[in-house]
C-alpha angles and dihedrals in degrees: 000000000000119000108213137189105276127219097280105191141320110300094007114113103155140046142175123245103244103175136000109210101185136052134218111278093025120131114232135192130226112278091013111144106247101175143349127238125204114217121179099319100331130090114213131187122238111211125204112255090213145003124269145098124304106242100173139005109209099189140045134212112288096027118137109230135187132221108277095022116135113251106171135003118218129188119206116228108282093005119150112275095032114115116215118223096245096040116098117236110247122212114247116264112250118233128209090214117107113263116260113239115234118258110273118254112253105250131186116186117197141159117238108190104311097332123085116227130189124192113205120197118188092176098048092241124127120257114286116263139145117269090247090056092048091050093051092047091050092050090050094044094241123151106226090207086074094055121090110230116218099194129081114298091015093292110176118227130197089256090053089055092049091048090053092049090050089050091052091050091048092048091050092052098040124083118252110280121247124234089259093059111120117209112244117239117251115264112268128213122251116274098229092176092078089073098045147309117328137182123213122207123180114241111251122241090250092051090050091051092050091047093050093047092048093049091048093049095044095046098043101037121064099225125211122174121208113200131197144140133239133199110243098168093115093042092054089052089054090050090052090049098048100031095089091051090054090049091053090052093052108265142082120243111227132172097250098074089051090050089049091055092047090048092053090053090054092044091055091053093045105031094176087080090059094055141090131221113235101212093189095059101022091237130136110227112211112203121213093200130073114223109164124200118214119202111232123196108221134172089252096049142276115331126180114205118186129235109207128219096006091171091062097052134082123236089253095052090044091051092049093047095043095049091050093045093050091050092050091046092055089049089050090240096121115118125237090245089059090059096054139073099041119159100185133006137216126203113192113193095164093099092063096040102264122157128187114346140157111250118199118241113253100233130252085032117083102216143030130192121221120200123196135192116294114236137186111258136168109255127185112226123169089352090303127110115232134174110242137172106250122196121207115231124196120182117188115191144176106261091201089069106022129053123216094246092058090047090056091049092049093050092048090049089051092047091051091048090055095044092049099036110164116243088214089071089067096048118095 
């Protein structure tokens, strides 16, 4: 039997082979995990549908694979085609029939700019590309088979797609080339080794995904960042008071769950920040649920798992869920479903000493909140100077959907919610 790439999730049609956990000739059991696939930012196990012996492994770590592609072939004990140790190998019986020619390789010859390109698919699957790249190509009416992929296995990146579009635009504007026209060589990277020793390391699938998402968000969303500060002196005192109680109940009280609750209060008052812009229809989609993404710094790169229904949970339940989710995210055990459905994101850099910064909106969301490290600062209150703990706030937003005045109002609402955080929220 052939074990193939299963349907992974809605809108996900490709993955990267992260780990192969068996070898050819090994005997495997039903439901044994045979390899792991990396999709988007999640790593998922692929179990064996039945017991048998691994006869062939068709892929290797790092390969880009498509839904339906054969990963591993397994022969059940005594299945046809399996040669037993004591059974002599018989020569194949010759046939007088004419040999059947192998199926032709699907070929698509195109011209991209001045350079001909041909995508060859022996499996019948389309060229490998991230879902975001496929979506953009579909919206623009571009056949990805005509785009030259620069990554391993011909994987097409967002930059590859943009290069192809630029080539089409240039070809449309340029006069027809003469017979003497010589195709220009593709641009080559800089050879840094001529100045000294270098080390090259291939970008991981996760890093590529992050890069593509960031480029797409930055190039398609007009970003504006509204910055401010808020006094969290009283809130830190509440955390110090209730922290031991949370510890006794099995979780650690951090600042992020409190910021999530404050953010939901501001989102409810200004629902435009909890929306998405549907570029296909020109509509703004207001969401009546509050699923907040939280940026997690991992060894493999930035991952943003989503906590659902934040408005319906207590600070304690949020703390418990978030701490568990962050741990699983850093271990790369978070599921693809836990990375989807976010309506608003928070990136807290305070723990590593960050101050004000400009976070990038996590498309298709329209806003992201950045939190820095709180610091003691002199503040004038009632004509008296006091030392207070001031927290940097940075709100980046999609200027197509949100105006600057509303961004100021949202940040001030959030600041007030943090400064006047109710102690009742921490009581169980």
